[in-house]
N, C-alpha and C positions, 0 to 999 in steps of 0.2 A: 031537644036538650034545654034544660032549665038555665036561667040566668046565673044561678049559683054554680052549676057545673061549668058553664062557659067561663066564669071568672076564675075558677080553679084551674081550668085548662090554660087560660091566659097566663096566670101566675106560674104554672108549671113550665110553659114555653119560655117565659122571661127568665126563669132560673136556669133553664137549659142553655139559653143563649149567653147568660152571664158566665156560667161554668165553662162553656166552650170558648168564650172570649178570654177568660183568665188562663185557661189551658193553652190557647194559641199564643198569648203574650209570653207565658212562661217558656214554652218551647222555642219561641223566636229568640227570647233573651239567652236561653241556653245555647242555641245554635250560633248566635252572634258571638258568645264567649268562646265556644269551641272552635269556630272557624276564624275568629278575629282576635284570639287571645294575645297574639304578639303585638297587634296594634294597641290593644288595651294596656298591655304592659309598657309600651313606649309612651302612651299618654300618662300613665301613672308616674313613670320616670321623669317625664317633662314637668309634671306638677311638683315632684320632689325638687327638681332643679329650680323651679319658680320659688319654692319655699326657701331654698338655699340663697337665692338672690334677695328675697324680701327681708330676711332676718337682719343682716347688717344695714339694709336700706331703712328699715323701720327704726333701728337704733339711731342712725344718722339723722333721720327726720326729727326724732324727738329731742335731739341734743343740738340741733342747728336750726337755722331759718329756712332750710331747703324744703321744698314740697316733696311729696312721695315720688314723683317721677324724676325730679332732679336728683334726689338722693339715690334712687336706683341707677340713674345714669352715671353718677360718680362711682358707685360700687362696681358697675360693669367696666368702667374705664380702668379702675385700679386693678381689678382681677385680670383684665386683658393685658395690662402692662406687666403684672407679675408673671403671667403665663409666657409672654414673649421674652421677658428677661430670663426666666428659667430655661426656656427653649434654646435661646442663643448661648447660654452659659453651659448647659449640661447635655443638650441633645446629642451632640457628637460623641461625648464620652459615654453616655448611657448606651448608645447604639453599639459602641465598641465593646463595652463590658457585657452587654447581653449576648453579643456574638461570642465573647470569650466564655461566658457561662455555658453556652450550648456545647462547647468543646470540653470544658472541665467536668461537667456533671456526668456524662456517660463513662468517662475514664474513672472517675471517683466511684461510680456505682460498681464497676467491675473490680476495682481494688477492694472495695468493701466486701464484696462477695468472696473474694479470695481470703480476706482476713477472717471472715466468718467461718470458712471451712476449717480453719485451725482450731476452732473451739469444739468442745465435746458434742454439742447439738447443732453446731454450725452447718454441717453438711445437710442435715435434715431441713433446716430453715432455708438454705439456698435452693435445695431441690424443690421444696414447696413453692418458693418464689418463682423458680423457673417453670413450674407446672401451671402457673397463673399468668399466662401471656398478657392478659388485659392489664393486670397490675403492673407488670414490668414495663409494658408499653406506656402506661400512664406516667410512670416515673421517668422513663427515658424521654418522653415527649412533653415533659412539663413546660419546657421553654416555649414550644410552639403553641401550647394552650394559653400560657400567660401572654404571649405576644399578641393574641387576639385583642387584648385590652388596648394595644398600641397600633393595631393593624390599620392600614389605610386602604384596604380593599373597598370596592364600590359599595357593597352591601352594608358593611359596618359603618362606613363614612356616611352613608345615607341615613342610617338609623340615628347616628349622632346628630346629624343636621336636624332631623325631625324632632328629637328630644330637646335640642337647644332652642328651636323656634317655638315649640310649645311652651317651654319654660319662660322665654322672653315675653310672648304674648300674654300668658297668664300672670306674669309678674307686673307688667305695665298696666293691664286692664283687668284686675281681679273683680271689680264691681260688676262688670258686664256679665260675667259668667255666674256670679252670685245672684244677680237679679234674674237672670234667665232661669236658674234653678228654682228660685222662689216662686216664679210664676207657675211652675208645675205643681206646687203644693197648695192644698186647701188653705184659705186665709186663716182659719182657726188654728192650724198647725204650724204656720210660718214662724211664730216666735220660738217654738220649741226646736224647729229645724235650724233657725239662726243660732240658737244656743249650742246646738250640736256642732255646727260648723266652727264656732269659736273654740269649743272644746277640742275638736279634732286638730285645728291649727295649733293650739297650745301644746297638745301632746306630741304632735309630729315635730314641732319646732324644738322642743326639749330633747326628743329622741335624736334629731339631726345634730344638734349641738353636742350631745354626748358622744355620738358616733364619730363626728369629725375630731373632737378632742381626743378620743381614744386612738384614732388613727394617727394623729400628730404625735402623741406621746409614744406610741409603739414604734413609729418610724424613726423618731429622733433617738430613742433609747436603743433601738436595734442597731442603727447606723453607728452611733457613738460606741456602743459596746463592742461591736465587731471591729471597729477601728482600733480600740484599745487592746483587743485580743490579737491584733495584727493579722486579721483575716482579709484576703484579697477581695476587691470589689465590695467593700463595706458599704459605700454610699448606695450602690445599686441594690444590694440586698436589703438595706434599711428602707429604701423607697418601696421596694416590693413588699416588705412586711407591712408598711403603713397602708399601702393601697389595698392589699388583700385582707387586712383586718376589718374592712368594711363588711366582709362576710363573717359573721360570728361563728366561732367554733371551727368551721371548716377552713376559713381563710388563714388563720395562724398556722394550721398544720401544713397547708399548701405552701406557705412562705418559709416554713422551717426546713422543708426537705432540701431545697437547693443550698441553703446556708449550711446545713449539716454536711452535705456532700462536698461543698467547697472546702469546709474546714477539714474534712477527712483527707482531702488532697494534700493538706499540710502535715497533719499527724492525727492519730487517734485521740491523743490528749486534747488537741484543739477542737475536735468534734465534741468531746465531752464538755469542754468549757462552753461551747456554743449552745449545746443542749441545756446546760444550767442557766445560761443567759436568757434563752427564750422562755424557759419555764418561769424564771423570776419575773420577767416582763409581763407574761400573761397572768401570773398571780397578782401582780400589782394592778394591772388593768382590770381584772375581773372583780377584785375584792376591795379596791380603793377608788379608782378613777371613775369607772362606769357607774357604780352605785351612787357615788356622790353627785355626779352630774345628772344622771337620768332618774333621780328620785321623783321628779315631777312628771315623768313619762310613765307609760304602762309597763309593769313588770311582766316579762314573758317567761312562762315555764320553759326550761331548757329542752325537755323532751318534745314539747309542741314545736318549738323553733327548729329543732333538728329534723323532725318529721316533715315539716313544710318545706324546709330547705332541700331535702332529698327529693321530695315529690316534685317541686317546681324545677329543681335542677335537671331531673330526668325528663320532665315534660317540656321545659322551655329553654334549657341550657343555661348559659351564663347569665342572661337577663333575669331568669327565674331565681338564681342564687342571689343576685344583687337586690331584688325587691322583696325577697321573702320576709325579712324582718320588718321593714316599714309597712308592708301589707298586713302583717299580724297586728302591729301596733294600731293601725287604722281600724281593723275589724274589731279588735277587742274594745277599743274606745267606743265605737258605734254600738256594739252589743251592750256595753255597760249603760249607755244612755238610753237607747231605744227599747231594750228588752228588760234589763234588770231594774232600772229606775222607773221606767214608764209602765211596766207591766207587772213584774214579780213583786216589787216593793209596794206598788199601789194596791195590788190584789191582797197582799198580806195586811196592809193597813185597813182596807175595807173589811176584811174578815175579822180583824181584831176589834174594830169599832162597831161591829154589827150588834143587833139586839141580842141580849143574853137570854137564856132559857129561864122561864118563870120557875 
């Protein structure tokens, strides 16, 4: 065998090993995601919590003489104090009202079905509803599903502890993880990756500010509106509306169902008033509050968000619903920087500036 043929064979073997290595790494990464997706989601949730801690801490650091760690410590103490004060003030009443909701909702559902039977097409609607046991079960058991947010079972409590510790460690020592990531990147690409990380932090910060602001507005307006309409358990239903609005599109629907059923236990007119109230609040949030605050974040197509929500919800349950929107924001910002700007636009500029035909 000639030296030329030996060199070709050596190059061929090297390429085979490279392809095999890339394929192995890809399959290993996919296997890690498939078997450890819940852990990855908890890590992502912990990073979101770290961002939640760092936003007010950064503001406090810029406007005071405190260092980053001391500012973060002050923020944590304030949040812990507010949480304890809220718990001592409202924990018992919330528990009682949630217990009352579990009794009111099933009875209101049966009364609503009887009311529908008096309408021309009401019997057909009720029969169709009864033929869908999964739908009826979902409505009847809404309180048990919502209560998982407040559950103290060992599994849920352990997940919360993991998310909190990840958030605290990442918030107190972000430079350690940033430097560790940079060491995995080629030196020539480190400035671009550092710019990407800053962009991701900027986008995610504005998304989080917008989401928390909309949650606050929806919770306050829902609670005050229900109280003005003289609906029972207005505070609990408003709190529920604010918390569930963290999940776009699906969350408001989930929070409106118990409010409408509780209002129907008063009268059909009260139910109509509550429906108008929730529609007005969602219109205000969708077309005024969120666009104004999140104009610095990534604009997500509604169809894409709903598709990812349904997919992650079926695949991972509640945690999938919670992280669907921030995960899309992160991926869209990364694709914009790494693919659109670094590849598509660069290739377009090179083609436009190429030599013209004689």
